[in-house]
Structures are given as C-alpha cells and as structure tokens.
N, C-alpha and C positions, 0 to 999 in steps of 0.2 A: 366486667367491672371488678376491681380488686375488693373482694368481699371479706377476706380473712384479715382481720384487724392486726393479728399478731405478726403478719408479714409486712405491714406498711413500712415500718422502720427499716427492715432489710431491703425492701424495694427502693426506698429513697436512698439508702447508702449505696446500693448498686448503681443507681442512676448518677449519683454524684461522681462515682468513679469512672464514668464514661465521658469522653470528650464532648460528645454531642449535647450532654446535659450538665456537665461539670461547671459551666459558667454560672449555673443557678445555685451553686453551693452556698453562696453568701446570703441567699434568700430562700430558705427551705419552704416558705409558703408558696412560692412559685411551683416547686416540685409537687407539693401537696395538691395543687390545683389540677395537675395533669393526671394524678392517680385515678380519678374516675373514668378517664379515657382509656385506661389500660385493661386488657383482658388477660387474666391470669389463667394459664392453661397448664395442664400436666400431661406429659406424654410417657408412654411405656417404652421400655427398651425395644428398639427395632421398629417403632411406629414412625410412619412418614409424617413429617411436619408440613412440607410443601414439596411439590414436584417440579422438576425442571420444565420450563415452558409455561407454567401456570402464570396467570396475570397476578402480579404482586400489588397488594394494597395494604401491606402490614410491615411493621418493623418487629423482628423477633429478637428478644433479649433473653439470654439463657441465665437464669438466676443460680441454677445448680445443675450438676450433671455434665454430660458431654453430648456433643452433636457430631455426627459424621456427615460430611458433605460429599455427594457423589455426582460427578459430571459424566453424563452419558455421551459417548462419541459415535 
C-alpha cells in the first residue's frame, strides 16, 4: 500500500502521464481510489526485480531511477 503521503501527488501525476491510466486525468478521484491497491517498493542498484520465466501477476511502474532488462538466450 502507498503509505508515504508525500508521494501520493507524485504517483498520481506519474499515472496520469501513462496511456493506461491517462484517461482518468479528468477525474482524479478515480486515480485516488486505486492508490491503496499499489505497493510502493524501493530497489537497490543491481537488485533483481523479477526474473525471466517467473509467473507475472504485477505491473511494475518505475517512478524514478533506471531499470535494465536482460533477456537470457
């Protein structure tokens, strides 16, 4: 759950900028209702977020920083 109140506005602005959520920009209360469904996570440099082949049940949104995607062949 998004527990850091100071980040709520940043998260809403990030979501508005994404096509998948942008249609909600005219009704911010809709975006506010999905905030409790989000899990805010912090990862250290070099830390694995998800591994190839793992069952996916999440949507990852990068609020800041960079992510490197590696495809094993």
